[in-house]
N, CA, C, O and the ligand as a Tripos MOL2 file, in Angstrom:
@<TRIPOS>MOLECULE
protein
  245   243    62     0     0
PROTEIN
NO_CHARGES

@<TRIPOS>ATOM
      1 N          -6.0160   -6.3390   10.3940 N.3       1 MET1
      2 CA         -5.9730   -5.7120    9.0730 C.3       1 MET1
      3 C          -7.1210   -6.2050    8.1950 C.2       1 MET1
      4 O          -7.1360   -5.9820    6.9850 O.2       1 MET1
      5 N          -8.0620   -6.8650    8.8170 N.am      2 LYS2
      6 CA         -9.2030   -7.3540    8.0420 C.3       2 LYS2
      7 C         -10.0500   -6.1920    7.5500 C.2       2 LYS2
      8 O         -10.1830   -5.1710    8.2250 O.2       2 LYS2
      9 N         -10.6160   -6.3630    6.3660 N.am      3 GLY3
     10 CA        -11.5080   -5.3370    5.8450 C.3       3 GLY3
     11 C         -10.8000   -4.2530    5.0710 C.2       3 GLY3
     12 O         -11.4410   -3.3480    4.5370 O.2       3 GLY3
     13 N          -9.4770   -4.3360    5.0040 N.am      4 LEU4
     14 CA         -8.7520   -3.3360    4.2280 C.3       4 LEU4
     15 C          -8.5130   -3.8370    2.8030 C.2       4 LEU4
     16 O          -8.3650   -5.0360    2.5680 O.2       4 LEU4
     17 N          -8.4790   -2.9160    1.8810 N.am      5 ASN5
     18 CA         -8.1390   -3.2180    0.4930 C.3       5 ASN5
     19 C          -6.7560   -2.6720    0.1800 C.2       5 ASN5
     20 O          -6.2750   -1.7460    0.8320 O.2       5 ASN5
     21 N          -6.1320   -3.2540   -0.8180 N.am      6 ALA6
     22 CA         -4.8170   -2.7820   -1.2420 C.3       6 ALA6
     23 C          -4.9010   -2.2250   -2.6620 C.2       6 ALA6
     24 O          -5.5710   -2.7890   -3.5270 O.2       6 ALA6
     25 N          -4.2210   -1.1330   -2.8780 N.am      7 CYS7
     26 CA         -4.1780   -0.5160   -4.2040 C.3       7 CYS7
     27 C          -3.3610   -1.3880   -5.1590 C.2       7 CYS7
     28 O          -2.2710   -1.8450   -4.8150 O.2       7 CYS7
     29 N          -3.8910   -1.6100   -6.3450 N.am      8 LYS8
     30 CA         -3.2010   -2.4420   -7.3340 C.3       8 LYS8
     31 C          -1.9370   -1.7680   -7.8400 C.2       8 LYS8
     32 O          -1.0030   -2.4480   -8.2660 O.2       8 LYS8
     33 N          -1.8950   -0.4780   -7.8000 N.am      9 SER9
     34 CA         -0.7650    0.2500   -8.3490 C.3       9 SER9
     35 C           0.3260    0.5010   -7.3010 C.2       9 SER9
     36 O           1.4690    0.0850   -7.4850 O.2       9 SER9
     37 N          -0.0310    1.1880   -6.1920 N.am     10 CYS10
     38 CA          1.0030    1.5670   -5.2190 C.3      10 CYS10
     39 C           0.9970    0.7070   -3.9560 C.2      10 CYS10
     40 O           1.8510    0.8830   -3.0860 O.2      10 CYS10
     41 N           0.0340   -0.2300   -3.8440 N.am     11 HIS11
     42 CA         -0.0620   -1.1680   -2.7260 C.3      11 HIS11
     43 C          -0.5260   -0.5340   -1.4220 C.2      11 HIS11
     44 O          -0.4960   -1.2030   -0.3890 O.2      11 HIS11
     45 N          -0.9480    0.7100   -1.4210 N.am     12 LEU12
     46 CA         -1.4510    1.3350   -0.2090 C.3      12 LEU12
     47 C          -2.6660    0.5730    0.3240 C.2      12 LEU12
     48 O          -3.5400    0.1630   -0.4410 O.2      12 LEU12
     49 N          -2.7090    0.3880    1.6560 N.am     13 LEU13
     50 CA         -3.8650   -0.2460    2.2740 C.3      13 LEU13
     51 C          -4.8670    0.8290    2.6840 C.2      13 LEU13
     52 O          -4.5090    1.8240    3.3140 O.2      13 LEU13
     53 N          -6.1310    0.6090    2.3140 N.am     14 THR14
     54 CA         -7.1570    1.6050    2.5560 C.3      14 THR14
     55 C          -8.5130    0.9290    2.7140 C.2      14 THR14
     56 O          -8.6980   -0.2060    2.2750 O.2      14 THR14
     57 N          -9.4560    1.6200    3.3360 N.am     15 GLU15
     58 CA        -10.8090    1.0830    3.4560 C.3      15 GLU15
     59 C         -11.6260    1.4070    2.2110 C.2      15 GLU15
     60 O         -12.7130    0.8660    2.0110 O.2      15 GLU15
     61 N         -11.1030    2.2720    1.3960 N.am     16 LYS16
     62 CA        -11.8630    2.7370    0.2330 C.3      16 LYS16
     63 C         -11.6730    1.8160   -0.9820 C.2      16 LYS16
     64 O         -10.7310    1.0240   -1.0240 O.2      16 LYS16
     65 N         -12.5740    1.9250   -1.9680 N.am     17 ASP17
     66 CA        -12.4110    1.0870   -3.1540 C.3      17 ASP17
     67 C         -11.6290    1.8050   -4.2530 C.2      17 ASP17
     68 O         -11.4180    1.2670   -5.3390 O.2      17 ASP17
     69 N         -11.2060    3.0260   -3.9470 N.am     18 ARG18
     70 CA        -10.2670    3.7430   -4.8250 C.3      18 ARG18
     71 C          -9.1210    4.2340   -3.9640 C.2      18 ARG18
     72 O          -9.3290    4.6870   -2.8380 O.2      18 ARG18
     73 N          -7.9290    4.1440   -4.4860 N.am     19 CYS19
     74 CA         -6.7590    4.5720   -3.7300 C.3      19 CYS19
     75 C          -6.7240    6.0850   -3.5650 C.2      19 CYS19
     76 O          -6.8390    6.8090   -4.5540 O.2      19 CYS19
     77 N          -6.5670    6.5860   -2.3230 N.am     20 PRO20
     78 CA         -6.4930    8.0370   -2.1170 C.3      20 PRO20
     79 C          -5.1970    8.6440   -2.6510 C.2      20 PRO20
     80 O          -5.1170    9.8610   -2.8230 O.2      20 PRO20
     81 N          -4.1970    7.8310   -2.9140 N.am     21 HIS21
     82 CA         -2.9440    8.3480   -3.4690 C.3      21 HIS21
     83 C          -3.0060    8.4920   -4.9770 C.2      21 HIS21
     84 O          -2.6890    9.5470   -5.5260 O.2      21 HIS21
     85 N          -3.4210    7.4130   -5.6480 N.am     22 CYS22
     86 CA         -3.3020    7.4240   -7.1050 C.3      22 CYS22
     87 C          -4.6090    7.1190   -7.8390 C.2      22 CYS22
     88 O          -4.6090    6.9990   -9.0640 O.2      22 CYS22
     89 N          -5.7230    6.9910   -7.1110 N.am     23 SER23
     90 CA         -7.0470    6.7890   -7.7200 C.3      23 SER23
     91 C          -7.2100    5.4590   -8.4370 C.2      23 SER23
     92 O          -8.1890    5.2580   -9.1550 O.2      23 SER23
     93 N          -6.2570    4.5480   -8.2510 N.am     24 GLU24
     94 CA         -6.4050    3.2250   -8.8490 C.3      24 GLU24
     95 C          -7.4170    2.4040   -8.0530 C.2      24 GLU24
     96 O          -7.7430    2.7270   -6.9110 O.2      24 GLU24
     97 N          -7.9030    1.3370   -8.6830 N.am     25 GLN25
     98 CA         -8.8160    0.4300   -8.0240 C.3      25 GLN25
     99 C          -8.0870   -0.3280   -6.9070 C.2      25 GLN25
    100 O          -6.9060   -0.6450   -7.0450 O.2      25 GLN25
    101 N          -8.7880   -0.6190   -5.8010 N.am     26 THR26
    102 CA         -8.1860   -1.4160   -4.7330 C.3      26 THR26
    103 C          -8.8560   -2.7850   -4.6800 C.2      26 THR26
    104 O         -10.0150   -2.9320   -5.0680 O.2      26 THR26
    105 N          -8.1180   -3.7880   -4.1960 N.am     27 VAL27
    106 CA         -8.6280   -5.1590   -4.1350 C.3      27 VAL27
    107 C          -8.4120   -5.7300   -2.7390 C.2      27 VAL27
    108 O          -7.5300   -5.2860   -2.0030 O.2      27 VAL27
    109 N          -9.2430   -6.7370   -2.3780 N.am     28 ASN28
    110 CA         -9.1040   -7.3060   -1.0340 C.3      28 ASN28
    111 C          -8.2110   -8.5480   -1.0080 C.2      28 ASN28
    112 O          -8.0890   -9.2090    0.0230 O.2      28 ASN28
    113 N          -7.5890   -8.8610   -2.1430 N.am     29 ARG29
    114 CA         -6.6680  -10.0030   -2.1590 C.3      29 ARG29
    115 C          -5.2310   -9.5060   -2.0860 C.2      29 ARG29
    116 O          -4.6270   -9.1300   -3.0900 O.2      29 ARG29
    117 N          -4.7070   -9.5170   -0.8760 N.am     30 TRP30
    118 CA         -3.3180   -9.0910   -0.6770 C.3      30 TRP30
    119 C          -2.7390   -9.8590    0.4940 C.2      30 TRP30
    120 O          -3.4760  -10.4370    1.2930 O.2      30 TRP30
    121 N          -1.4120   -9.8630    0.5950 N.am     31 ARG31
    122 CA         -0.7280  -10.6170    1.6420 C.3      31 ARG31
    123 C           0.3800   -9.7980    2.2700 C.2      31 ARG31
    124 O           1.1620   -9.1420    1.5820 O.2      31 ARG31
    125 N           0.4280   -9.8480    3.5670 N.am     32 GLY32
    126 CA          1.5100   -9.2060    4.2950 C.3      32 GLY32
    127 C           1.4520   -7.6940    4.1590 C.2      32 GLY32
    128 O           0.9070   -7.1790    3.1830 O.2      32 GLY32
    129 N           2.0030   -6.9890    5.1180 N.am     33 TYR33
    130 CA          2.0210   -5.5460    4.9690 C.3      33 TYR33
    131 C           3.2140   -4.9550    5.6970 C.2      33 TYR33
    132 O           3.8230   -5.5780    6.5660 O.2      33 TYR33
    133 N           3.5170   -3.7400    5.3090 N.am     34 VAL34
    134 CA          4.6220   -3.0310    5.9320 C.3      34 VAL34
    135 C           4.1230   -1.6240    6.2620 C.2      34 VAL34
    136 O           3.3730   -1.0190    5.4970 O.2      34 VAL34
    137 N           4.5570   -1.1180    7.4180 N.am     35 ILE35
    138 CA          4.1980    0.2520    7.7810 C.3      35 ILE35
    139 C           5.3950    1.1420    7.4880 C.2      35 ILE35
    140 O           6.4800    0.9440    8.0330 O.2      35 ILE35
    141 N           5.1860    2.1150    6.6290 N.am     36 VAL36
    142 CA          6.2580    3.0320    6.2560 C.3      36 VAL36
    143 C           6.0120    4.3830    6.9240 C.2      36 VAL36
    144 O           4.9960    5.0330    6.6780 O.2      36 VAL36
    145 N           6.9470    4.7930    7.7660 N.am     37 ARG37
    146 CA          6.7950    6.0810    8.4500 C.3      37 ARG37
    147 C           7.6060    7.1650    7.7520 C.2      37 ARG37
    148 O           7.1860    8.3170    7.6490 O.2      37 ARG37
    149 N           8.7800    6.7590    7.2770 N.am     38 ASP38
    150 CA          9.6690    7.7170    6.6230 C.3      38 ASP38
    151 C          10.2200    7.0950    5.3350 C.2      38 ASP38
    152 O          11.2720    6.4550    5.3530 O.2      38 ASP38
    153 N           9.5190    7.2820    4.2390 N.am     39 PRO39
    154 CA          9.8980    6.6290    2.9720 C.3      39 PRO39
    155 C          11.3410    6.9080    2.5620 C.2      39 PRO39
    156 O          11.9900    6.0420    1.9760 O.2      39 PRO39
    157 N          11.8430    8.0820    2.8540 N.am     40 ALA40
    158 CA         13.2000    8.4480    2.4370 C.3      40 ALA40
    159 C          14.2530    7.6120    3.1630 C.2      40 ALA40
    160 O          15.3510    7.4070    2.6440 O.2      40 ALA40
    161 N          13.9190    7.1290    4.3640 N.am     41 GLN41
    162 CA         14.8780    6.3750    5.1660 C.3      41 GLN41
    163 C          14.6460    4.8720    5.0880 C.2      41 GLN41
    164 O          15.3810    4.1070    5.7130 O.2      41 GLN41
    165 N          13.6490    4.4340    4.3390 N.am     42 SER42
    166 CA         13.2600    3.0320    4.3390 C.3      42 SER42
    167 C          13.6980    2.3050    3.0690 C.2      42 SER42
    168 O          13.3430    2.7080    1.9610 O.2      42 SER42
    169 N          14.4730    1.2260    3.2380 N.am     43 GLN43
    170 CA         14.9020    0.4150    2.0960 C.3      43 GLN43
    171 C          13.6970   -0.2260    1.4080 C.2      43 GLN43
    172 O          13.6220   -0.2850    0.1800 O.2      43 GLN43
    173 N          12.7560   -0.7040    2.2270 N.am     44 VAL44
    174 CA         11.5510   -1.3400    1.6780 C.3      44 VAL44
    175 C          10.7840   -0.3450    0.8190 C.2      44 VAL44
    176 O          10.3160   -0.6740   -0.2710 O.2      44 VAL44
    177 N          10.6640    0.8640    1.3210 N.am     45 ALA45
    178 CA          9.9380    1.9020    0.5870 C.3      45 ALA45
    179 C          10.6110    2.1860   -0.7520 C.2      45 ALA45
    180 O           9.9410    2.3620   -1.7690 O.2      45 ALA45
    181 N          11.9410    2.2280   -0.7420 N.am     46 LYS46
    182 CA         12.6750    2.4740   -1.9830 C.3      46 LYS46
    183 C          12.4370    1.3580   -2.9800 C.2      46 LYS46
    184 O          12.1850    1.5990   -4.1600 O.2      46 LYS46
    185 N          12.5190    0.1330   -2.4850 N.am     47 LYS47
    186 CA         12.3080   -1.0510   -3.3180 C.3      47 LYS47
    187 C          10.9190   -1.0370   -3.9480 C.2      47 LYS47
    188 O          10.7470   -1.4100   -5.1080 O.2      47 LYS47
    189 N           9.9330   -0.6030   -3.1680 N.am     48 MET48
    190 CA          8.5500   -0.6450   -3.6380 C.3      48 MET48
    191 C           8.1050    0.6820   -4.2660 C.2      48 MET48
    192 O           6.9390    0.8470   -4.6230 O.2      48 MET48
    193 N           9.0350    1.6090   -4.3950 N.am     49 ASN49
    194 CA          8.7210    2.9320   -4.9430 C.3      49 ASN49
    195 C           7.6520    3.6740   -4.1520 C.2      49 ASN49
    196 O           6.7920    4.3440   -4.7240 O.2      49 ASN49
    197 N           7.7170    3.5460   -2.8350 N.am     50 ILE50
    198 CA          6.7680    4.2380   -1.9620 C.3      50 ILE50
    199 C           7.3150    5.6190   -1.6370 C.2      50 ILE50
    200 O           8.4640    5.7570   -1.2170 O.2      50 ILE50
    201 N           6.4950    6.6300   -1.8310 N.am     51 THR51
    202 CA          6.9610    7.9940   -1.5680 C.3      51 THR51
    203 C           6.1840    8.6680   -0.4450 C.2      51 THR51
    204 O           6.5710    9.7350    0.0320 O.2      51 THR51
    205 N           5.0760    8.0360   -0.0190 N.am     52 LYS52
    206 CA          4.2780    8.6340    1.0580 C.3      52 LYS52
    207 C           4.1590    7.6600    2.2110 C.2      52 LYS52
    208 O           4.0580    6.4540    1.9880 O.2      52 LYS52
    209 N           4.1670    8.1680    3.4720 N.am     53 PRO53
    210 CA          4.0170    7.2910    4.6250 C.3      53 PRO53
    211 C           2.6500    6.5990    4.6000 C.2      53 PRO53
    212 O           1.6790    7.1340    4.0640 O.2      53 PRO53
    213 N           2.5930    5.4140    5.1860 N.am     54 GLY54
    214 CA          1.3300    4.6930    5.2550 C.3      54 GLY54
    215 C           1.5540    3.2030    5.4130 C.2      54 GLY54
    216 O           2.6830    2.7460    5.5850 O.2      54 GLY54
    217 N           0.4550    2.4440    5.3530 N.am     55 LYS55
    218 CA          0.5300    0.9840    5.4130 C.3      55 LYS55
    219 C           0.4070    0.4450    3.9950 C.2      55 LYS55
    220 O          -0.4830    0.8410    3.2430 O.2      55 LYS55
    221 N           1.3150   -0.4680    3.6380 N.am     56 TYR56
    222 CA          1.3380   -0.9930    2.2780 C.3      56 TYR56
    223 C           1.3650   -2.5170    2.2750 C.2      56 TYR56
    224 O           2.0490   -3.1380    3.0880 O.2      56 TYR56
    225 N           0.6180   -3.1080    1.3580 N.am     57 ALA57
    226 CA          0.6190   -4.5550    1.1930 C.3      57 ALA57
    227 C           1.9050   -4.9730    0.4900 C.2      57 ALA57
    228 O           2.3910   -4.2760   -0.4010 O.2      57 ALA57
    229 N           2.4550   -6.1220    0.8990 N.am     58 LEU58
    230 CA          3.6600   -6.6270    0.2410 C.3      58 LEU58
    231 C           3.3050   -7.2710   -1.0950 C.2      58 LEU58
    232 O           4.0010   -7.0870   -2.0940 O.2      58 LEU58
    233 N           2.2110   -8.0300   -1.0960 N.am     59 LYS59
    234 CA          1.7820   -8.6770   -2.3360 C.3      59 LYS59
    235 C           0.3160   -8.3840   -2.5980 C.2      59 LYS59
    236 O          -0.5230   -8.5180   -1.7060 O.2      59 LYS59
    237 N           0.0150   -7.9890   -3.8120 N.am     60 VAL60
    238 CA         -1.3560   -7.7460   -4.2260 C.3      60 VAL60
    239 C          -1.6340   -8.6430   -5.4250 C.2      60 VAL60
    240 O          -0.8550   -8.6830   -6.3780 O.2      60 VAL60
    241 N          -2.7590   -9.3670   -5.3680 N.am     61 SER61
    242 CA         -3.0660  -10.2350   -6.5010 C.3      61 SER61
    243 C          -4.3430   -9.7970   -7.2040 C.2      61 SER61
    244 O          -4.7520  -10.4190   -8.1840 O.2      61 SER61
    245 ZN         -2.4340    3.6660   -5.0950 Zn       62 ZN62
@<TRIPOS>BOND
     1     1     2 1
     2     2     3 1
     3     3     4 2
     4     3     5 am
     5     5     6 1
     6     6     7 1
     7     7     8 2
     8     7     9 am
     9     9    10 1
    10    10    11 1
    11    11    12 2
    12    11    13 am
    13    13    14 1
    14    14    15 1
    15    15    16 2
    16    15    17 am
    17    17    18 1
    18    18    19 1
    19    19    20 2
    20    19    21 am
    21    21    22 1
    22    22    23 1
    23    23    24 2
    24    23    25 am
    25    25    26 1
    26    26    27 1
    27    27    28 2
    28    27    29 am
    29    29    30 1
    30    30    31 1
    31    31    32 2
    32    31    33 am
    33    33    34 1
    34    34    35 1
    35    35    36 2
    36    35    37 am
    37    37    38 1
    38    38    39 1
    39    39    40 2
    40    39    41 am
    41    41    42 1
    42    42    43 1
    43    43    44 2
    44    43    45 am
    45    45    46 1
    46    46    47 1
    47    47    48 2
    48    47    49 am
    49    49    50 1
    50    50    51 1
    51    51    52 2
    52    51    53 am
    53    53    54 1
    54    54    55 1
    55    55    56 2
    56    55    57 am
    57    57    58 1
    58    58    59 1
    59    59    60 2
    60    59    61 am
    61    61    62 1
    62    62    63 1
    63    63    64 2
    64    63    65 am
    65    65    66 1
    66    66    67 1
    67    67    68 2
    68    67    69 am
    69    69    70 1
    70    70    71 1
    71    71    72 2
    72    71    73 am
    73    73    74 1
    74    74    75 1
    75    75    76 2
    76    75    77 am
    77    77    78 1
    78    78    79 1
    79    79    80 2
    80    79    81 am
    81    81    82 1
    82    82    83 1
    83    83    84 2
    84    83    85 am
    85    85    86 1
    86    86    87 1
    87    87    88 2
    88    87    89 am
    89    89    90 1
    90    90    91 1
    91    91    92 2
    92    91    93 am
    93    93    94 1
    94    94    95 1
    95    95    96 2
    96    95    97 am
    97    97    98 1
    98    98    99 1
    99    99   100 2
   100    99   101 am
   101   101   102 1
   102   102   103 1
   103   103   104 2
   104   103   105 am
   105   105   106 1
   106   106   107 1
   107   107   108 2
   108   107   109 am
   109   109   110 1
   110   110   111 1
   111   111   112 2
   112   111   113 am
   113   113   114 1
   114   114   115 1
   115   115   116 2
   116   115   117 am
   117   117   118 1
   118   118   119 1
   119   119   120 2
   120   119   121 am
   121   121   122 1
   122   122   123 1
   123   123   124 2
   124   123   125 am
   125   125   126 1
   126   126   127 1
   127   127   128 2
   128   127   129 am
   129   129   130 1
   130   130   131 1
   131   131   132 2
   132   131   133 am
   133   133   134 1
   134   134   135 1
   135   135   136 2
   136   135   137 am
   137   137   138 1
   138   138   139 1
   139   139   140 2
   140   139   141 am
   141   141   142 1
   142   142   143 1
   143   143   144 2
   144   143   145 am
   145   145   146 1
   146   146   147 1
   147   147   148 2
   148   147   149 am
   149   149   150 1
   150   150   151 1
   151   151   152 2
   152   151   153 am
   153   153   154 1
   154   154   155 1
   155   155   156 2
   156   155   157 am
   157   157   158 1
   158   158   159 1
   159   159   160 2
   160   159   161 am
   161   161   162 1
   162   162   163 1
   163   163   164 2
   164   163   165 am
   165   165   166 1
   166   166   167 1
   167   167   168 2
   168   167   169 am
   169   169   170 1
   170   170   171 1
   171   171   172 2
   172   171   173 am
   173   173   174 1
   174   174   175 1
   175   175   176 2
   176   175   177 am
   177   177   178 1
   178   178   179 1
   179   179   180 2
   180   179   181 am
   181   181   182 1
   182   182   183 1
   183   183   184 2
   184   183   185 am
   185   185   186 1
   186   186   187 1
   187   187   188 2
   188   187   189 am
   189   189   190 1
   190   190   191 1
   191   191   192 2
   192   191   193 am
   193   193   194 1
   194   194   195 1
   195   195   196 2
   196   195   197 am
   197   197   198 1
   198   198   199 1
   199   199   200 2
   200   199   201 am
   201   201   202 1
   202   202   203 1
   203   203   204 2
   204   203   205 am
   205   205   206 1
   206   206   207 1
   207   207   208 2
   208   207   209 am
   209   209   210 1
   210   210   211 1
   211   211   212 2
   212   211   213 am
   213   213   214 1
   214   214   215 1
   215   215   216 2
   216   215   217 am
   217   217   218 1
   218   218   219 1
   219   219   220 2
   220   219   221 am
   221   221   222 1
   222   222   223 1
   223   223   224 2
   224   223   225 am
   225   225   226 1
   226   226   227 1
   227   227   228 2
   228   227   229 am
   229   229   230 1
   230   230   231 1
   231   231   232 2
   232   231   233 am
   233   233   234 1
   234   234   235 1
   235   235   236 2
   236   235   237 am
   237   237   238 1
   238   238   239 1
   239   239   240 2
   240   239   241 am
   241   241   242 1
   242   242   243 1
   243   243   244 2
@<TRIPOS>SUBSTRUCTURE
     1 MET1         2 RESIDUE 1 A MET
     2 LYS2         6 RESIDUE 1 A LYS
     3 GLY3        10 RESIDUE 1 A GLY
     4 LEU4        14 RESIDUE 1 A LEU
     5 ASN5        18 RESIDUE 1 A ASN
     6 ALA6        22 RESIDUE 1 A ALA
     7 CYS7        26 RESIDUE 1 A CYS
     8 LYS8        30 RESIDUE 1 A LYS
     9 SER9        34 RESIDUE 1 A SER
    10 CYS10       38 RESIDUE 1 A CYS
    11 HIS11       42 RESIDUE 1 A HIS
    12 LEU12       46 RESIDUE 1 A LEU
    13 LEU13       50 RESIDUE 1 A LEU
    14 THR14       54 RESIDUE 1 A THR
    15 GLU15       58 RESIDUE 1 A GLU
    16 LYS16       62 RESIDUE 1 A LYS
    17 ASP17       66 RESIDUE 1 A ASP
    18 ARG18       70 RESIDUE 1 A ARG
    19 CYS19       74 RESIDUE 1 A CYS
    20 PRO20       78 RESIDUE 1 A PRO
    21 HIS21       82 RESIDUE 1 A HIS
    22 CYS22       86 RESIDUE 1 A CYS
    23 SER23       90 RESIDUE 1 A SER
    24 GLU24       94 RESIDUE 1 A GLU
    25 GLN25       98 RESIDUE 1 A GLN
    26 THR26      102 RESIDUE 1 A THR
    27 VAL27      106 RESIDUE 1 A VAL
    28 ASN28      110 RESIDUE 1 A ASN
    29 ARG29      114 RESIDUE 1 A ARG
    30 TRP30      118 RESIDUE 1 A TRP
    31 ARG31      122 RESIDUE 1 A ARG
    32 GLY32      126 RESIDUE 1 A GLY
    33 TYR33      130 RESIDUE 1 A TYR
    34 VAL34      134 RESIDUE 1 A VAL
    35 ILE35      138 RESIDUE 1 A ILE
    36 VAL36      142 RESIDUE 1 A VAL
    37 ARG37      146 RESIDUE 1 A ARG
    38 ASP38      150 RESIDUE 1 A ASP
    39 PRO39      154 RESIDUE 1 A PRO
    40 ALA40      158 RESIDUE 1 A ALA
    41 GLN41      162 RESIDUE 1 A GLN
    42 SER42      166 RESIDUE 1 A SER
    43 GLN43      170 RESIDUE 1 A GLN
    44 VAL44      174 RESIDUE 1 A VAL
    45 ALA45      178 RESIDUE 1 A ALA
    46 LYS46      182 RESIDUE 1 A LYS
    47 LYS47      186 RESIDUE 1 A LYS
    48 MET48      190 RESIDUE 1 A MET
    49 ASN49      194 RESIDUE 1 A ASN
    50 ILE50      198 RESIDUE 1 A ILE
    51 THR51      202 RESIDUE 1 A THR
    52 LYS52      206 RESIDUE 1 A LYS
    53 PRO53      210 RESIDUE 1 A PRO
    54 GLY54      214 RESIDUE 1 A GLY
    55 LYS55      218 RESIDUE 1 A LYS
    56 TYR56      222 RESIDUE 1 A TYR
    57 ALA57      226 RESIDUE 1 A ALA
    58 LEU58      230 RESIDUE 1 A LEU
    59 LYS59      234 RESIDUE 1 A LYS
    60 VAL60      238 RESIDUE 1 A VAL
    61 SER61      242 RESIDUE 1 A SER
    62 ZN62       245 GROUP 0 **** ****
C-alpha cells in the first residue's frame, strides 16, 4: 500500500492528490486500511460513513 494517499474527508485511498469521490485533499500520513466491497452490508463502512466500495484508511492524520 506504499505510495497511496488517503482522503482527509472520506478516507479513500488513492494515488491522486485529490480524492475522486469528494475532491478533498489527500495526504500520505495514514494508518491501517480496510477494503469495502459492499458498503450496505459492512459495519465498518457504516461506522465510517462509507457509501462507495473501495480501499479506505482507518486513521488519517
Ligand atoms: Zn474523499
